[in-house]
Residue frames as qw, qx, qy, qz and C-alpha x, y, z in Angstrom:
[[0.911, -0.007, -0.087, 0.404, -2.47, -0.09, 6.27],
 [0.279, -0.908, 0.164, 0.267, 0.28, 1.95, 7.87],
 [0.453, 0.769, -0.448, -0.044, 3.57, 2.60, 6.13],
 [0.261, -0.500, 0.811, -0.155, 5.33, 0.21, 8.53],
 [0.745, 0.141, 0.614, -0.220, 2.85, -2.58, 7.70],
 [0.694, 0.698, -0.056, -0.169, 3.27, -1.86, 4.00],
 [0.198, 0.728, -0.655, 0.042, 7.07, -2.12, 4.29],
 [0.522, -0.270, 0.781, -0.214, 6.75, -5.29, 6.36],
 [0.817, 0.382, 0.382, -0.200, 4.60, -6.90, 3.66],
 [0.560, 0.781, -0.264, -0.076, 6.94, -5.73, 0.89],
 [0.087, -0.647, 0.752, -0.095, 10.01, -7.06, 2.70],
 [0.587, -0.128, 0.769, -0.219, 8.46, -10.43, 3.47],
 [0.744, 0.433, 0.488, -0.144, 6.75, -11.06, 0.16],
 [0.608, 0.793, 0.019, 0.036, 8.68, -9.17, -2.53],
 [0.084, 0.851, -0.510, 0.094, 12.19, -8.16, -1.41],
 [0.000, 0.379, -0.911, 0.164, 13.02, -11.36, 0.48],
 [0.794, -0.088, -0.241, -0.550, 10.38, -14.01, -0.33],
 [0.811, -0.378, 0.392, -0.213, 10.14, -17.29, 1.60],
 [0.930, 0.349, -0.065, 0.089, 11.98, -19.13, -1.19],
 [0.282, 0.766, -0.465, 0.344, 15.25, -17.59, 0.05],
 [0.568, 0.052, -0.742, 0.352, 15.31, -19.78, 3.14],
 [0.416, -0.488, -0.619, 0.454, 15.24, -18.99, 6.84],
 [0.079, -0.956, -0.280, -0.032, 13.99, -15.72, 8.25],
 [0.488, -0.694, 0.207, 0.487, 17.51, -14.78, 9.32],
 [0.490, 0.012, 0.565, 0.664, 18.79, -15.29, 5.75],
 [0.186, 0.733, 0.551, 0.353, 15.84, -13.35, 4.33],
 [0.242, -0.943, -0.120, 0.193, 16.44, -10.38, 6.67],
 [0.519, -0.472, 0.386, 0.599, 20.15, -10.41, 5.77],
 [0.416, 0.315, 0.621, 0.585, 19.30, -10.49, 2.05],
 [0.032, 0.887, 0.429, 0.170, 16.77, -7.64, 2.39],
 [0.396, -0.826, 0.046, 0.399, 19.31, -5.60, 4.35],
 [0.478, -0.247, 0.506, 0.674, 21.95, -5.99, 1.63],
 [0.313, 0.527, 0.647, 0.454, 19.46, -5.39, -1.18],
 [0.056, -0.923, -0.348, -0.155, 18.09, -2.15, 0.28],
 [0.419, 0.465, -0.284, 0.726, 21.33, -0.91, 1.82],
 [0.523, -0.717, 0.012, -0.460, 19.75, -0.67, 5.26],
 [0.075, -0.476, 0.790, -0.379, 21.41, -1.66, 8.52],
 [0.358, -0.111, -0.927, -0.025, 20.58, -5.08, 9.90],
 [0.016, -0.323, -0.689, 0.649, 18.76, -3.57, 12.89],
 [0.347, 0.300, -0.046, -0.887, 16.69, -1.24, 10.68],
 [0.483, 0.089, -0.717, -0.494, 15.70, -4.12, 8.43],
 [0.268, -0.179, -0.915, 0.244, 14.84, -6.33, 11.40],
 [0.141, 0.325, 0.467, -0.810, 12.66, -3.61, 12.94],
 [0.475, 0.274, -0.268, -0.792, 10.81, -3.14, 9.64],
 [0.378, 0.048, -0.899, -0.218, 10.54, -6.92, 9.16],
 [0.240, -0.345, -0.851, 0.315, 8.74, -7.30, 12.48],
 [0.122, -0.697, -0.384, -0.593, 6.83, -3.98, 12.07],
 [0.410, -0.299, -0.507, 0.697, 8.15, -2.48, 15.28],
 [0.004, -0.874, -0.470, -0.125, 5.66, 0.29, 16.17],
 [0.393, -0.760, -0.004, 0.518, 8.48, 2.56, 17.37],
 [0.409, -0.126, 0.472, 0.771, 9.93, 3.07, 13.90],
 [0.447, 0.748, 0.213, -0.442, 8.75, 5.40, 11.19],
 [0.691, 0.238, 0.492, 0.472, 9.44, 4.93, 7.53],
 [0.058, -0.571, 0.141, 0.807, 10.93, 7.92, 5.73],
 [0.635, 0.653, 0.073, -0.405, 9.71, 9.00, 2.32],
 [0.267, 0.650, -0.675, -0.225, 13.04, 7.98, 0.77],
 [0.261, -0.168, 0.944, -0.116, 12.78, 4.49, 2.26],
 [0.606, 0.428, 0.544, -0.392, 9.20, 4.16, 1.02],
 [0.535, 0.721, -0.236, -0.372, 10.22, 5.23, -2.49],
 [0.051, 0.509, -0.853, -0.104, 13.10, 2.72, -2.44],
 [0.442, 0.088, 0.863, -0.228, 10.72, -0.09, -1.45],
 [0.621, 0.609, 0.269, -0.415, 8.25, 0.95, -4.17],
 [0.370, 0.717, -0.500, -0.315, 11.04, 1.07, -6.76],
 [0.069, -0.372, 0.926, 0.009, 12.43, -2.36, -5.81],
 [0.352, 0.170, 0.889, -0.238, 9.09, -4.17, -5.52],
 [0.090, -0.227, -0.651, -0.719, 6.82, -2.47, -8.02],
 [0.211, -0.633, -0.725, 0.168, 4.22, -2.01, -5.28],
 [0.011, 0.503, 0.054, 0.863, 2.56, 1.34, -4.68],
 [0.091, -0.182, -0.698, 0.686, 1.54, 2.66, -1.30],
 [0.146, 0.588, 0.736, -0.303, -2.00, 3.78, -0.42],
 [0.143, 0.581, -0.042, -0.800, -1.94, 7.06, -2.35],
 [0.126, 0.140, -0.775, -0.603, -2.12, 5.09, -5.59],
 [0.052, -0.398, -0.916, 0.017, -5.20, 3.23, -4.34],
 [0.066, 0.625, 0.397, -0.669, -6.79, 6.51, -3.33],
 [0.171, 0.435, -0.378, -0.799, -6.32, 7.93, -6.82],
 [0.122, -0.054, -0.916, -0.379, -7.67, 4.75, -8.40],
 [0.010, -0.521, -0.810, 0.268, -10.81, 4.76, -6.24],
 [0.113, 0.631, 0.156, -0.752, -11.41, 8.45, -6.88],
 [0.143, 0.282, -0.625, -0.714, -11.00, 7.88, -10.63],
 [0.083, -0.254, -0.948, -0.172, -13.52, 5.03, -10.56],
 [0.035, 0.627, 0.611, -0.482, -16.04, 7.13, -8.65],
 [0.118, 0.547, -0.153, -0.814, -15.57, 10.04, -11.07],
 [0.136, 0.086, -0.804, -0.572, -16.14, 7.74, -14.05],
 [0.052, -0.435, -0.896, 0.077, -19.27, 6.30, -12.43],
 [0.069, 0.644, 0.348, -0.677, -20.58, 9.81, -11.75],
 [0.126, 0.390, -0.443, -0.797, -19.95, 10.81, -15.37],
 [0.117, -0.130, -0.916, -0.361, -21.94, 7.81, -16.58],
 [0.101, -0.526, -0.810, 0.237, -24.83, 8.56, -14.27],
 [0.069, 0.384, 0.090, -0.916, -25.39, 12.21, -15.15],
 [0.221, -0.080, -0.648, -0.724, -28.64, 12.66, -16.98],
 [0.623, -0.339, -0.348, -0.613, -32.11, 11.18, -16.60],
 [0.805, -0.440, -0.392, -0.066, -33.48, 9.70, -13.45],
 [0.216, 0.613, -0.454, 0.609, -31.22, 11.84, -11.30],
 [0.633, -0.527, 0.276, -0.495, -33.00, 10.82, -8.08],
 [0.998, -0.062, 0.003, 0.000, -32.14, 7.16, -8.58],
 [0.735, 0.440, -0.249, 0.452, -28.58, 7.84, -9.69],
 [0.061, -0.720, 0.375, -0.581, -27.77, 10.24, -6.84],
 [0.801, -0.438, 0.284, -0.291, -28.71, 7.55, -4.33],
 [0.968, 0.178, -0.030, 0.174, -26.64, 5.03, -6.27],
 [0.444, 0.649, -0.316, 0.532, -23.61, 7.35, -6.30],
 [0.403, -0.671, 0.375, -0.497, -23.95, 7.93, -2.55],
 [0.951, -0.213, 0.193, -0.109, -24.02, 4.15, -2.00],
 [0.832, 0.418, -0.141, 0.337, -20.98, 3.70, -4.26],
 [0.125, 0.732, -0.378, 0.553, -19.06, 6.37, -2.35],
 [0.637, -0.553, 0.363, -0.396, -19.92, 4.84, 1.02],
 [0.996, 0.023, 0.072, 0.046, -18.79, 1.44, -0.26],
 [0.715, 0.497, -0.179, 0.458, -15.45, 2.69, -1.62],
 [0.127, -0.869, 0.230, -0.419, -14.58, 5.15, 1.17],
 [0.743, -0.587, 0.315, -0.066, -13.41, 2.65, 3.87],
 [0.934, 0.114, 0.191, 0.278, -11.16, 0.85, 1.40],
 [0.571, 0.599, -0.040, 0.559, -9.04, 3.82, 0.42],
 [0.317, -0.879, 0.208, -0.290, -8.21, 5.19, 3.86],
 [0.499, 0.395, -0.692, 0.341, -4.92, 4.31, 5.50]]
């Protein structure tokens, strides 16, 4: 998920949820809430591929919504793999090394942006 897609999801689902009314009203509300211009908010709302999200904007979205961008998922997956490796150290190393390789290959596609 790109940063623009992440911001689009956060705007649509957390900052200005559907319960606020029409899309126009939701974009206006999100713009006022975040302090962004109407055009900037509209571009992020529709995930315009020409925009890029700054680190400050991403932090503001994370702070307002409680969501965390992909780096958090990466750390979580790496922590889970490390814990699984720690459990598997010891006897029957041939079986466990194949199991760890399978676990890594399963988790790897899910934590890439």
